[in-house]
MARZA-66651 format. One record per atom (N, C-alpha, C): atom name; x negated, y, z. Coordinates in steps of 0.05 Angstrom, whole numbers, plus 32768, in hexadecimal, padded with zeros to 4 digits. Example, Ala and Ser with C-alpha at 12.3 -4.5 7.8 and 13.67 -1.06 7.14 Angstrom:
% residues 2
- N, 7EF8, 7F8E, 809C
- CA, 7F0A, 7FA6, 809C
- C, 7EF8, 7FBE, 809C
- N, 7EFF, 7FD3, 808E
- CA, 7EEF, 7FEB, 808F
- C, 7EFE, 8001, 809D
END
This chain:
% residues 152
- N, 7FEF, 7FE9, 8000
- CA, 8000, 8000, 8000
- C, 7FEE, 8019, 8000
- N, 7FF5, 802C, 7FEF
- CA, 7FE8, 8046, 7FEF
- C, 7FFB, 8058, 7FFD
- N, 7FF3, 8063, 8014
- CA, 8006, 8073, 8023
- C, 7FF8, 8086, 8036
- N, 8005, 809D, 803B
- CA, 7FFA, 80AF, 804F
- C, 8004, 80A8, 806B
- N, 801C, 809A, 806D
- CA, 8027, 8093, 8088
- C, 8035, 8078, 8086
- N, 8027, 8063, 808B
- CA, 8032, 8048, 8086
- C, 8041, 803B, 809D
- N, 8046, 8049, 80B3
- CA, 8050, 803C, 80CB
- C, 806A, 802D, 80C6
- N, 807E, 8039, 80B9
- CA, 8098, 802C, 80B5
- C, 8095, 8013, 80A3
- N, 8084, 8015, 808F
- CA, 8080, 7FFE, 807D
- C, 8071, 7FE8, 808C
- N, 805E, 7FF0, 809D
- CA, 804F, 7FDC, 80AC
- C, 8061, 7FCC, 80BE
- N, 8074, 7FDA, 80CC
- CA, 8087, 7FCC, 80DD
- C, 8099, 7FBA, 80CD
- N, 80A2, 7FC3, 80B6
- CA, 80B4, 7FB2, 80A5
- C, 80A5, 7F99, 809B
- N, 808C, 7F9C, 8093
- CA, 807D, 7F85, 808A
- C, 8079, 7F71, 80A0
- N, 8072, 7F7B, 80B7
- CA, 806E, 7F69, 80CE
- C, 8088, 7F5A, 80D5
- N, 809E, 7F67, 80D3
- CA, 80B8, 7F5B, 80DA
- C, 80BF, 7F43, 80C7
- N, 80B5, 7F44, 80AF
- CA, 80BB, 7F2E, 809C
- C, 80A2, 7F1C, 8097
- N, 808E, 7F1F, 80A7
- CA, 8077, 7F0D, 80A6
- C, 8063, 7F12, 8090
- N, 8062, 7F2B, 8086
- CA, 804F, 7F32, 8071
- C, 8036, 7F40, 807C
- N, 8020, 7F3C, 8070
- CA, 8007, 7F4A, 8077
- C, 8006, 7F64, 8067
- N, 8002, 7F7A, 8074
- CA, 8001, 7F94, 8067
- C, 7FE5, 7F9F, 806A
- N, 7FDA, 7FA7, 8053
- CA, 7FC1, 7FB5, 8053
- C, 7FC7, 7FD1, 8048
- N, 7FBD, 7FE5, 8056
- CA, 7FC1, 8001, 804E
- C, 7FA8, 800C, 8041
- N, 7FAC, 8018, 802A
- CA, 7F96, 8026, 801C
- C, 7F9D, 8043, 801B
- N, 7F8E, 8053, 8028
- CA, 7F93, 8070, 8029
- C, 7F82, 807E, 8014
- N, 7F90, 808D, 8003
- CA, 7F82, 809D, 7FEF
- C, 7F88, 80BA, 7FF4
- N, 7F73, 80CA, 7FF8
- CA, 7F77, 80E6, 7FFE
- C, 7F6E, 80F9, 7FE8
- N, 7F61, 80EE, 7FD3
- CA, 7F5A, 80FE, 7FBC
- C, 7F5A, 80EC, 7FA3
- N, 7F5F, 80F9, 7F8C
- CA, 7F63, 80EA, 7F74
- C, 7F4B, 80D9, 7F6C
- N, 7F33, 80E1, 7F74
- CA, 7F1B, 80D2, 7F6D
- C, 7F1A, 80B6, 7F7A
- N, 7F2B, 80B1, 7F8D
- CA, 7F2B, 8098, 7F9B
- C, 7F3D, 8082, 7F8F
- N, 7F4D, 8089, 7F7B
- CA, 7F60, 8075, 7F70
- C, 7F52, 805D, 7F64
- N, 7F3E, 8061, 7F53
- CA, 7F31, 804B, 7F46
- C, 7F23, 8039, 7F5A
- N, 7F15, 8044, 7F6D
- CA, 7F07, 8035, 7F82
- C, 7F1C, 8025, 7F92
- N, 7F32, 8032, 7F99
- CA, 7F47, 8024, 7FA9
- C, 7F53, 800D, 7F9A
- N, 7F59, 8011, 7F81
- CA, 7F65, 7FFB, 7F71
- C, 7F50, 7FE4, 7F6D
- N, 7F37, 7FEB, 7F6A
- CA, 7F22, 7FD6, 7F68
- C, 7F21, 7FC6, 7F82
- N, 7F23, 7FD4, 7F98
- CA, 7F23, 7FC6, 7FB2
- C, 7F3B, 7FB4, 7FB6
- N, 7F52, 7FBD, 7FAD
- CA, 7F6A, 7FAC, 7FAE
- C, 7F67, 7F94, 7F9D
- N, 7F5B, 7F97, 7F86
- CA, 7F56, 7F80, 7F74
- C, 7F43, 7F6C, 7F81
- N, 7F2E, 7F77, 7F8D
- CA, 7F1A, 7F66, 7F9A
- C, 7F27, 7F56, 7FB1
- N, 7F39, 7F63, 7FBF
- CA, 7F47, 7F55, 7FD6
- C, 7F5E, 7F44, 7FCD
- N, 7F64, 7F44, 7FB3
- CA, 7F7A, 7F35, 7FA8
- C, 7F95, 7F3C, 7FB4
- N, 7F9A, 7F55, 7FB5
- CA, 7FB4, 7F5F, 7FBF
- C, 7FCA, 7F55, 7FAD
- N, 7FDF, 7F4A, 7FB8
- CA, 7FF5, 7F3E, 7FA9
- C, 800A, 7F52, 7F9F
- N, 800C, 7F69, 7FAC
- CA, 8020, 7F7D, 7FA4
- C, 8019, 7F97, 7FB1
- N, 8025, 7FAC, 7FA7
- CA, 801E, 7FC7, 7FB0
- C, 8037, 7FD8, 7FB3
- N, 8038, 7FE8, 7FC7
- CA, 804C, 7FFD, 7FCB
- C, 803D, 8018, 7FC9
- N, 8046, 8029, 7FB8
- CA, 803A, 8044, 7FB7
- C, 804F, 8058, 7FC2
- N, 8048, 8065, 7FD8
- CA, 8059, 8078, 7FE4
- C, 8056, 8093, 7FD6
- N, 806D, 80A1, 7FD3
- CA, 806B, 80BB, 7FC5
- C, 8060, 80D1, 7FD6
- N, 804D, 80DF, 7FCC
- CA, 8044, 80F8, 7FD7
- C, 8039, 8109, 7FC1
- N, 802F, 8120, 7FC6
- CA, 8026, 8132, 7FB1
- C, 8010, 8125, 7FA0
- N, 7FFD, 8118, 7FAD
- CA, 7FE7, 810C, 7F9E
- C, 7FF0, 80F5, 7F8C
- N, 8000, 80E3, 7F97
- CA, 8009, 80CC, 7F86
- C, 801C, 80D4, 7F70
- N, 802E, 80E6, 7F76
- CA, 8041, 80EF, 7F61
- C, 8032, 80FE, 7F4B
- N, 801F, 810F, 7F52
- CA, 8010, 811D, 7F3D
- C, 7FFE, 810C, 7F2C
- N, 7FF8, 80F4, 7F36
- CA, 7FE7, 80E1, 7F27
- C, 7FF5, 80C7, 7F20
- N, 8010, 80C9, 7F1D
- CA, 8020, 80B1, 7F19
- C, 8017, 80A1, 7F00
- N, 8012, 80AE, 7EEA
- CA, 800A, 809F, 7ED2
- C, 7FEF, 8090, 7ED7
- N, 7FDD, 809D, 7EE4
- CA, 7FC4, 8090, 7EEA
- C, 7FC8, 8078, 7EFC
- N, 7FD8, 807B, 7F11
- CA, 7FDD, 8065, 7F24
- C, 7FEB, 804E, 7F16
- N, 7FFF, 8054, 7F06
- CA, 800E, 8040, 7EF7
- C, 7FFA, 8031, 7EE4
- N, 7FE9, 803F, 7ED8
- CA, 7FD5, 8033, 7EC6
- C, 7FC1, 8021, 7ED5
- N, 7FB8, 802A, 7EEC
- CA, 7FA6, 8019, 7EFC
- C, 7FB4, 8000, 7F06
- N, 7FCD, 8002, 7F0E
- CA, 7FDC, 7FEB, 7F17
- C, 7FE0, 7FD7, 7F00
- N, 7FE5, 7FE1, 7EE8
- CA, 7FE7, 7FD0, 7ED1
- C, 7FCD, 7FC2, 7ECA
- N, 7FB7, 7FD2, 7ECB
- CA, 7F9C, 7FC7, 7EC5
- C, 7F95, 7FB0, 7ED9
- N, 7F9C, 7FB4, 7EF2
- CA, 7F96, 7F9F, 7F06
- C, 7FAC, 7F8A, 7F08
- N, 7FC1, 7F8D, 7EF7
- CA, 7FD7, 7F7A, 7EF7
- C, 7FE3, 7F77, 7F13
- N, 7FE8, 7F8D, 7F1F
- CA, 7FF1, 7F8E, 7F3B
- C, 800F, 7F97, 7F3C
- N, 8021, 7F84, 7F43
- CA, 803D, 7F8C, 7F46
- C, 8040, 7FA2, 7F5A
- N, 804D, 7FB8, 7F52
- CA, 804E, 7FD0, 7F63
- C, 806A, 7FDB, 7F64
- N, 8072, 7FE3, 7F7C
- CA, 808B, 7FF2, 7F7F
- C, 8084, 800E, 7F88
- N, 8092, 8022, 7F7E
- CA, 808C, 803D, 7F83
- C, 80A3, 804B, 7F91
- N, 809D, 8060, 7FA0
- CA, 80B2, 806E, 7FAF
- C, 80BD, 8086, 7FA1
- N, 80BA, 8086, 7F86
- CA, 80C4, 809D, 7F76
- C, 80CC, 8092, 7F5B
- N, 80E4, 8096, 7F52
- CA, 80EF, 808A, 7F39
- C, 80DE, 8090, 7F20
- N, 80D1, 80A7, 7F1F
- CA, 80C1, 80AE, 7F08
- C, 80AA, 809B, 7F03
- N, 80A1, 808D, 7F17
- CA, 808C, 8079, 7F14
- C, 8096, 8062, 7F02
- N, 80AF, 8059, 7F07
- CA, 80BA, 8044, 7EF7
- C, 80BE, 804D, 7EDA
- N, 80C6, 8065, 7ED6
- CA, 80C9, 8070, 7EBB
- C, 80AE, 8074, 7EAD
- N, 8099, 8076, 7EBD
- CA, 807E, 807A, 7EB2
- C, 8070, 805F, 7EAD
- N, 807F, 8049, 7EB1
- CA, 8073, 802E, 7EAC
- C, 806E, 801D, 7EC4
- N, 8074, 8027, 7EDC
- CA, 8072, 8018, 7EF4
- C, 8087, 8002, 7EF6
- N, 8081, 7FEC, 7F04
- CA, 8093, 7FD5, 7F05
- C, 80AE, 7FDD, 7F11
- N, 80AE, 7FE8, 7F29
- CA, 80C7, 7FEF, 7F36
- C, 80C4, 8009, 7F46
- N, 80DA, 8017, 7F4A
- CA, 80DA, 802F, 7F5A
- C, 80F5, 8030, 7F69
- N, 80F3, 8037, 7F82
- CA, 810C, 803B, 7F92
- C, 8108, 8055, 7FA1
- N, 811A, 8068, 7F9C
- CA, 8116, 8082, 7FA8
- C, 8131, 8091, 7FAA
- N, 8130, 80A6, 7FBA
- CA, 8148, 80B8, 7FBB
- C, 814C, 80C3, 7F9F
- N, 8165, 80C8, 7F98
- CA, 816C, 80D4, 7F7E
- C, 8166, 80F1, 7F7F
- N, 8151, 80FA, 7F71
- CA, 8147, 8115, 7F73
- C, 815B, 812A, 7F69
- N, 8169, 8126, 7F53
- CA, 817D, 813A, 7F4B
- C, 8192, 813D, 7F61
- N, 819A, 8128, 7F6E
- CA, 81AD, 812A, 7F84
- C, 81A2, 813B, 7F9B
- N, 8188, 8137, 7FA1
- CA, 817C, 8147, 7FB6
- C, 817D, 8165, 7FB0
- N, 8177, 816B, 7F97
- CA, 8178, 8187, 7F8E
- C, 8194, 8193, 7F90
- N, 81A8, 8183, 7F88
- CA, 81C4, 818C, 7F89
- C, 81CB, 8192, 7FA6
- N, 81C3, 8180, 7FB8
- CA, 81C9, 8184, 7FD5
- C, 81BA, 819B, 7FE0
- N, 81A2, 81A0, 7FD7
- CA, 8192, 81B7, 7FE0
- C, 81A0, 81D1, 7FD8
- N, 81AC, 81D1, 7FC1
- CA, 81BA, 81E9, 7FB8
- C, 81D0, 81F1, 7FCC
- N, 81DD, 81DE, 7FD8
- CA, 81F2, 81E5, 7FEB
- C, 81E6, 81F2, 8004
- N, 81CE, 81E9, 800C
- CA, 81C0, 81F6, 8022
- C, 81B9, 8212, 801C
- N, 81AE, 8217, 8004
- CA, 81A7, 8232, 7FFC
- C, 81C0, 8244, 7FFC
- N, 81D6, 8239, 7FF2
- CA, 81EF, 8248, 7FF2
- C, 81F7, 8250, 800F
- N, 81F6, 823D, 8021
- CA, 81FD, 8243, 803D
- C, 81EB, 8258, 804A
- N, 81D1, 8256, 8044
- CA, 81BE, 826A, 804E
- C, 81C3, 8286, 8043
- N, 81C8, 8287, 8029
- CA, 81CE, 82A1, 801C
- C, 81E8, 82AD, 8026
- N, 81FA, 829C, 8031
- CA, 8213, 82A6, 803C
- C, 8211, 82AC, 805A
- N, 81F8, 82AA, 8064
- CA, 81F3, 82B3, 8080
- C, 81ED, 829D, 8094
- N, 81EE, 8284, 808D
- CA, 81E8, 826E, 80A0
- C, 81CB, 826F, 80A7
- N, 81C5, 8269, 80C0
- CA, 81A9, 8268, 80C9
- C, 819E, 824C, 80C2
- N, 8187, 824B, 80B5
- CA, 817C, 8231, 80AD
- C, 8179, 821E, 80C5
- N, 8172, 8229, 80DC
- CA, 816E, 8217, 80F4
- C, 8189, 820B, 80FD
- N, 819F, 8216, 80F5
- CA, 81B9, 820C, 80FD
- C, 81C4, 81F6, 80EA
- N, 81B7, 81F4, 80D3
- CA, 81C0, 81E0, 80BF
- C, 81B6, 81C4, 80C6
- N, 81C6, 81B0, 80C3
- CA, 81BD, 8195, 80CA
- C, 81A8, 818B, 80B6
- N, 8196, 817A, 80C0
- CA, 8183, 816C, 80AE
- C, 8191, 8155, 80A2
- N, 818F, 8152, 8088
- CA, 819C, 813D, 8079
- C, 8188, 8129, 806E
- N, 818F, 8110, 806E
- CA, 8180, 80FB, 8061
- C, 818B, 80F7, 8045
- N, 817A, 80ED, 8033
- CA, 8185, 80E6, 8018
- C, 819B, 80D1, 801B
- N, 81AF, 80D3, 800A
- CA, 81C5, 80C0, 800B
- C, 81C7, 80B0, 7FF1
- N, 81BB, 80BA, 7FDC
- CA, 81BC, 80AD, 7FC2
- C, 81A0, 80A4, 7FBA
- N, 819D, 808B, 7FB3
- CA, 8183, 8080, 7FAC
- C, 8185, 8073, 7F90
- N, 816D, 8071, 7F83
- CA, 816E, 8063, 7F69
- C, 8158, 804F, 7F68
- N, 815E, 8039, 7F5B
- CA, 814C, 8023, 7F56
- C, 8146, 8021, 7F38
- N, 812D, 8023, 7F31
- CA, 8124, 8022, 7F15
- C, 8113, 8009, 7F12
- N, 8119, 7FF8, 7EFF
- CA, 810A, 7FE0, 7EF9
- C, 8100, 7FE1, 7EDC
- N, 80E6, 7FDD, 7ED9
- CA, 80DB, 7FDE, 7EBE
- C, 80D5, 7FC1, 7EB5
- N, 80E7, 7FB6, 7EA4
- CA, 80E4, 7F9B, 7E9A
- C, 80CC, 7F97, 7E88
- N, 80C4, 7FAC, 7E7A
- CA, 80AD, 7FAB, 7E69
- C, 8094, 7FA5, 7E7A
- N, 8092, 7FB3, 7E91
- CA, 807C, 7FAE, 7EA3
- C, 807D, 7F93, 7EB0
- N, 8096, 7F8B, 7EB8
- CA, 8099, 7F70, 7EC4
- C, 8090, 7F5B, 7EB1
- N, 8097, 7F5D, 7E97
- CA, 808E, 7F4A, 7E83
- C, 8070, 7F49, 7E80
- N, 8064, 7F61, 7E80
- CA, 8046, 7F63, 7E7E
- C, 8038, 7F55, 7E96
- N, 8046, 7F56, 7EAD
- CA, 803B, 7F49, 7EC5
- C, 8042, 7F2C, 7EC8
- N, 8053, 7F22, 7EB5
- CA, 805C, 7F06, 7EB7
- C, 8071, 7F02, 7ECD
- N, 8080, 7F16, 7ED3
- CA, 8094, 7F14, 7EE9
- C, 80B0, 7F13, 7EDD
- N, 80C1, 7F04, 7EEA
- CA, 80DD, 7F03, 7EE4
- C, 80EC, 7F11, 7EFA
- N, 80FB, 7F25, 7EF3
- CA, 810B, 7F33, 7F07
- C, 8126, 7F26, 7F09
- N, 812F, 7F1E, 7F21
- CA, 8148, 7F11, 7F24
- C, 8160, 7F21, 7F19
- N, 8172, 7F14, 7F0D
- CA, 818A, 7F22, 7F01
- C, 8199, 7F31, 7F17
- N, 819A, 7F27, 7F2F
- CA, 81A8, 7F35, 7F44
- C, 819C, 7F50, 7F4A
- N, 8182, 7F52, 7F48
- CA, 8174, 7F6C, 7F4C
- C, 8178, 7F7E, 7F34
- N, 8177, 7F73, 7F1C
- CA, 817C, 7F84, 7F04
- C, 8198, 7F90, 7F04
- N, 81AB, 7F81, 7F0F
- CA, 81C7, 7F8B, 7F0F
- C, 81CA, 7FA2, 7F23
- N, 81B8, 7FA3, 7F37
- CA, 81B9, 7FB9, 7F4B
- C, 81AA, 7FD1, 7F43
- N, 8199, 7FCF, 7F2F
- CA, 8188, 7FE5, 7F26
- C, 8198, 7FFB, 7F1A
- N, 8190, 8013, 7F1F
- CA, 819D, 802B, 7F12
- C, 8192, 802F, 7EF6
- N, 8179, 8026, 7EF1
- CA, 816D, 8028, 7ED7
- C, 815B, 8010, 7ED2
- N, 8160, 8003, 7EBC
- CA, 814E, 7FED, 7EB4
- C, 8141, 7FF5, 7E99
- N, 8127, 7FF6, 7E9A
- CA, 8118, 7FFE, 7E82
- C, 810F, 7FE5, 7E74
- N, 8116, 7FE2, 7E5A
- CA, 8110, 7FCA, 7E4B
- C, 80FA, 7FCE, 7E37
END
């Protein structure tokens, strides 16, 4: 997993009996070295958490995962559209629509501190079958039926 804060994922992995190794990347020059290390350790799968660094280098990360033949799930839908195997994330257009209502309330005089903090309520699952085929993976039909977007 490439992540700035892996605690929640670490707890979830432990709960289902998986071993989790965390690879922290703090600058773009570290991607190639990190992927080489994952290959050396024979990592079976990867989760890439979204942050400014990973999102701004999504094509590079997707390319490195493909080069290492590493099944990867991403925390931002654009990674799946860029060729990543899978992505599960909040629906960004929905977040912006909801943010607009906050702006409206503030412009009408509401104090930002008085507004409730909201969690995302709409998520999207993107599955890239082209990438799955390149990795020799078969995605279960039950998962494909749940996907919001299947890229063929």
